[in-house]
BALOBA-1460 file (C-alpha; in Angstrom, 3 decimals):
// residues 62
<rec num="1" residu="m" x="-58.889" y="31.254" z="15.934"/>
<rec num="2" residu="d" x="-61.017" y="33.918" z="17.435"/>
<rec num="3" residu="f" x="-64.048" y="31.763" z="17.414"/>
<rec num="4" residu="l" x="-62.243" y="29.231" z="19.461"/>
<rec num="5" residu="l" x="-60.972" y="31.826" z="21.800"/>
<rec num="6" residu="s" x="-64.530" y="33.238" z="22.264"/>
<rec num="7" residu="i" x="-66.003" y="29.813" z="23.014"/>
<rec num="8" residu="i" x="-63.367" y="29.240" z="25.791"/>
<rec num="9" residu="t" x="-64.696" y="31.552" z="28.622"/>
<rec num="10" residu="a" x="-63.960" y="31.560" z="32.342"/>
<rec num="11" residu="q" x="-67.036" y="29.418" z="32.942"/>
<rec num="12" residu="n" x="-66.274" y="26.510" z="30.487"/>
<rec num="13" residu="w" x="-62.367" y="26.362" z="30.197"/>
<rec num="14" residu="g" x="-62.226" y="23.322" z="32.612"/>
<rec num="15" residu="w" x="-64.257" y="21.051" z="30.107"/>
<rec num="16" residu="f" x="-61.783" y="21.931" z="27.317"/>
<rec num="17" residu="v" x="-58.750" y="21.061" z="29.605"/>
<rec num="18" residu="t" x="-60.570" y="17.736" z="30.412"/>
<rec num="19" residu="a" x="-61.224" y="17.149" z="26.891"/>
<rec num="20" residu="f" x="-57.747" y="17.697" z="25.951"/>
<rec num="21" residu="f" x="-56.487" y="15.172" z="28.479"/>
<rec num="22" residu="v" x="-58.960" y="12.641" z="27.539"/>
<rec num="23" residu="l" x="-57.846" y="13.000" z="23.945"/>
<rec num="24" residu="v" x="-54.217" y="12.516" z="24.954"/>
<rec num="25" residu="v" x="-54.952" y="9.367" z="26.937"/>
<rec num="26" residu="a" x="-56.934" y="8.152" z="23.974"/>
<rec num="27" residu="v" x="-54.053" y="8.791" z="21.531"/>
<rec num="28" residu="i" x="-51.561" y="7.208" z="23.899"/>
<rec num="29" residu="a" x="-53.786" y="4.154" z="24.292"/>
<rec num="30" residu="g" x="-54.145" y="3.728" z="20.624"/>
<rec num="31" residu="m" x="-50.404" y="4.053" z="19.966"/>
<rec num="32" residu="m" x="-49.914" y="1.450" z="22.570"/>
<rec num="33" residu="m" x="-52.235" y="-0.852" z="21.053"/>
<rec num="34" residu="v" x="-50.586" y="-0.562" z="17.514"/>
<rec num="35" residu="t" x="-47.298" y="-1.006" z="19.056"/>
<rec num="36" residu="e" x="-48.365" y="-4.312" z="20.822"/>
<rec num="37" residu="r" x="-49.710" y="-5.574" z="17.513"/>
<rec num="38" residu="i" x="-46.310" y="-4.905" z="15.726"/>
<rec num="39" residu="e" x="-44.493" y="-6.533" z="18.509"/>
<rec num="40" residu="k" x="-46.634" y="-9.670" z="18.248"/>
<rec num="41" residu="r" x="-46.171" y="-9.891" z="14.513"/>
<rec num="42" residu="q" x="-42.437" y="-9.519" z="14.727"/>
<rec num="43" residu="k" x="-42.151" y="-11.979" z="17.540"/>
<rec num="44" residu="a" x="-44.015" y="-14.553" z="15.326"/>
<rec num="45" residu="e" x="-41.947" y="-13.777" z="12.249"/>
<rec num="46" residu="f" x="-38.789" y="-14.246" z="14.535"/>
<rec num="47" residu="e" x="-40.070" y="-17.437" z="16.054"/>
<rec num="48" residu="q" x="-41.089" y="-18.842" z="12.512"/>
<rec num="49" residu="e" x="-37.528" y="-17.996" z="11.104"/>
<rec num="50" residu="f" x="-35.477" y="-19.117" z="14.186"/>
<rec num="51" residu="t" x="-37.094" y="-22.276" z="15.666"/>
<rec num="52" residu="g" x="-34.711" y="-22.624" z="18.353"/>
<rec num="53" residu="q" x="-32.470" y="-25.197" z="16.583"/>
<rec num="54" residu="w" x="-29.317" y="-23.464" z="17.260"/>
<rec num="55" residu="k" x="-25.891" y="-25.347" z="16.639"/>
<rec num="56" residu="a" x="-22.635" y="-24.370" z="18.018"/>
<rec num="57" residu="v" x="-20.093" y="-23.728" z="15.238"/>
<rec num="58" residu="s" x="-16.374" y="-24.092" z="15.899"/>
<rec num="59" residu="v" x="-14.022" y="-21.740" z="14.413"/>
<rec num="60" residu="e" x="-12.565" y="-24.501" z="12.180"/>
<rec num="61" residu="e" x="-15.973" y="-25.336" z="10.663"/>
<rec num="62" residu="e" x="-16.388" y="-21.636" z="9.452"/>
């Protein structure tokens, strides 16, 4: 830990802050891509299972 603290000096701390924010943005973008793929897969599975052929069922038929 002392090594990292010795690297961050008054002259170059801005680079570390910039790198941190770039890393955070990259992680968020990656999570969004993964979430999008999961949603597409779930939507395809839902549409495959339920093809839109809904039929109204009366209480007497149940």
